[in-house]
C-alpha positions, -999 to 999 in steps of 0.1 A, spaced: -161 -584 181 -166 -602 148 -139 -604 122 -160 -586 96 -173 -559 120 -167 -525 105 -140 -538 81 -150 -514 53 -147 -484 77 -112 -494 89 -93 -483 58 -76 -449 64 -57 -448 32 -23 -450 49 -10 -484 42 13 -486 73 -14 -474 96 -40 -498 81 -16 -527 85 -9 -517 121 -46 -515 128 -51 -550 113 -24 -564 137 -38 -545 167 -73 -559 160 -59 -594 155 -42 -593 189 -74 -580 204 -94 -609 188 -69 -634 201 -70 -619 236 -108 -620 235 -107 -657 225 -83 -665 253 -105 -647 278 -135 -666 264 -118 -700 269 -105 -688 304 -69 -694 294 -51 -670 318 -15 -676 307 -24 -670 270 -45 -640 279 -16 -625 299 8 -630 271 -15 -616 245 -23 -586 267 14 -578 270 18 -580 232 -13 -559 227 -2 -533 253 33 -529 238 21 -528 202 -7 -503 210 18 -479 226 42 -482 196 13 -477 172 0 -447 190 35 -431 190 38 -437 152 4 -421 146 13 -391 168 46 -387 150 27 -388 117 3 -361 129 32 -339 140 49 -344 106 18 -332 88 9 -305 113 -25 -322 119 -49 -296 133 -67 -321 155 -35 -335 171 -43 -327 207 -78 -342 206 -65 -373 188 -36 -377 212 -61 -374 241 -81 -403 228 -49 -423 226 -43 -415 262 -77 -427 272 -71 -460 254 -37 -464 272 -53 -458 306 -81 -482 298 -56 -509 287 -36 -504 319 -67 -509 340 -76 -540 321 -41 -553 325 -42 -547 363 -75 -566 365 -62 -594 343 -33 -600 366 -54 -604 396 -88 -618 385 -103 -646 365 -103 -641 328 -140 -646 323 -149 -615 342 -129 -593 319 -144 -605 286 -171 -579 284 -147 -551 293 -122 -562 268 -149 -565 242 -161 -530 250 -126 -517 246 -123 -534 212 -156 -518 201 -144 -483 211 -111 -489 193 -130 -499 162 -150 -467 164 -118 -447 169 -103 -462 138 -134 -457 117 -138 -421 127 -107 -404 142 -81 -423 124 -101 -422 92 -102 -384 95 -64 -384 99 -60 -405 68 -82 -382 48 -62 -352 60 -29 -369 52 -41 -378 17 -52 -342 11 -18 -329 21 -1 -355 -1 -24 -346 -31 -18 -309 -26 20 -314 -25 20 -336 -55 
């Protein structure tokens, strides 16, 4: 996952959501770097931070969707659930395996998350802006 990868598609138009995505992706990059260097203690610490932050971020997005009566709420929430399950599986493997073996899986997770932000979260941002414009 390169720093510039998909950057222009990661803007949803919701400042808080975009800032949270930036932090989430920074944590992922740092996790990938620690896995690449086979630094297990750093990888475990970064994973915990990423896991906790991702859960909080998804909750904030889901509250935003409910607030705006987002019509695709259930499908969006289901994607979040898949990410949470995948993170849990990565965490379980990280606790009991060498870090090098997880690098590819963590990178694939990061790419799916980037795609989610660029599509599903972008659609949420567009919907939210249309509601704000219509109300204004």
